[in-house]
N, C-alpha and C positions, 0 to 999 in steps of 0.2 A: 435380364441383363446379368452377365457373369461378373464375378467380383474383380477379375483382372481388367475387364473392360471398364468397370466403374472406377477403379483406381486410376486408369489412364485418363478418363474424362475429368476426374477431380484434379489430377496433376495438371492437365491442360488448362482447366479453369483457373487453378491457382497461379499458373505462369501468366495467363492473360491478365489476371487481376494485378499481379506484380508489374507487368508492363504498363497497364493503365495508370497505376500509381506513379511509376517513374515518369511517364509523359506528363501527368498532371502536375507533379512537382516541378518539372522542367518548365512547363508553360507558366506556372505560378511565379517562378524566379524571374521571368521576363517582365512581369507586371510590377514587381517590387523594385523601386529605384535604388540601385546600388552603384558603387563605383566612384571614380574621381570626380566626374562632372555632375554629381547629384544636385549640388546647389545651383547649377547653371542650366537646369532643364528649361527649354523654351516653352512659352505659353502655347504656341501652336507649332506644328512640325515645320512650317515654312520659315520660322525665325531662326536666327543665329545669335550667338552672344554679341552684345553691343561693343564690348571692348576687345582690342586685339589681344588674343590669348594664344600662347603656343606652349603646350605641355607635352609635346611629342607623342600624344595619343590620338592619332587620326582615326583609325578604324578599329579602335578597341571597344571595350565594354561601355555601354550606355552612350554611344556617340550619336547625337541627333543632328549633326551638321549635314546640310544637303550638299552633296558633292557630285558634280556632273562629269568631271574629268576622269582620267584613267586611275586605276588603283595606285596609290602612292605608298610604296614600301619605304618608310623613313628609317634610317638614312639610306640614300641610294645614290646612283651616279647623277641623277637629275637634281636631287635635293640633299646636299651633303650637310653634315652637322656643322652649325655655325658656332664659332668660338665667341665667348663674351668679349666685349671691348676691353681694351687695356685700361686699367684704372691708374691714374697717375699717383705715384708714391711720393709723399712729401719728403723733399730732400733735407729738411731742417733736422739737425742733430740735437738731441737732448743731452746737455752736459750738466754736471754738478757732482756733489758728493752724497753718498748714502750715509745717513746717520741713524744710529739705533737710539731711540728715545722711548721713554715711558709715557704712554698716553694717559693723561689724567682721567680719572673715573668721572663719567658724566653724572650730573645732578639734574635730572629732568624737572625737578620741582622747584628749583631755585628761581627761575624767571617768573613763573606764575605767582610764587609767594611774594616776590618783590613788587609785582604788578598789583596784587591785592593790597599790600601795605601802602602803596602810593596813593590809593583812593581816599577820598574824604569819608568820614564815618557814616554819613547818610547813604552814600553809594555802596559801602560795604554792607550796610544793613539790607538794602534792596537786593544785593547779590545773594545774601544768606537766605532771605525770604524766597527768592526764585529757586534756589537749590533745594530748600526744604519742600517747596511745593512740588518740584520735579521728583524728589526721592520719596515723597509720601504717596505717590500714585499707587493704587492697589496692584498694578501689574509688576512693580519693582519688587523683586524678591529680597529677603533678608540678606542673602549673600551679596547681591549687587549693592545693596545699601551700605553694608559694612566695607566693601571694596572702595566705594566712592568716598566714604568718610575717611578711610585710611589715606586715600590720595590727597584729599583736602588737608588732612593733618600733616602730611609730609610737606605740602606747599607752605602752610602756615599753621602752627599748632593751635592758636586761638580760633582760627577759622574752623578747623575740624571739631574742636570742643563745642563751639556755638551751634554748628549744624547738628552734632550728635545730641546735645542737650534738648534741642527743639524737636528732634525725632524720637527722644527717649531711648537712645541706643548708646551703648558704651563704645567710645572710640578705641580702636586698636592701632597702635603705632608701629 
């Protein structure tokens, strides 16, 4: 076999292999679910989605709806684009004056501190024991423990000190 004939055969085989790869990838894409209706694939090919759904994609990618009628090119003379229904606009007018005011800084720890101080001493003690038990869990890191102690200290300083002393941790304010 001459070298020119061998190169032609190899070139031909290479092009065939490329064509096979192209067709294989193309058929593979058909099997992989992609597109808009991916979440609504029917269990069998005879089923259609249960809810009335209109997304303007009749004959597009991954359409499993069974259609016996003529090809529908939407929008067309037979099925025009429908406009959405008019939504009534509330005729009430908002009146008033705009004022520029300084918004007071929020204190997220004021209410929990007042709540803790309103409890009886035995209930405060039960709460402290519960928090110490929760924070002494081996999965709680030192960083989380110190964050929680600082939160309880901001709510009530004595609460943070009591929890920190039982956990042998210095409170950070």
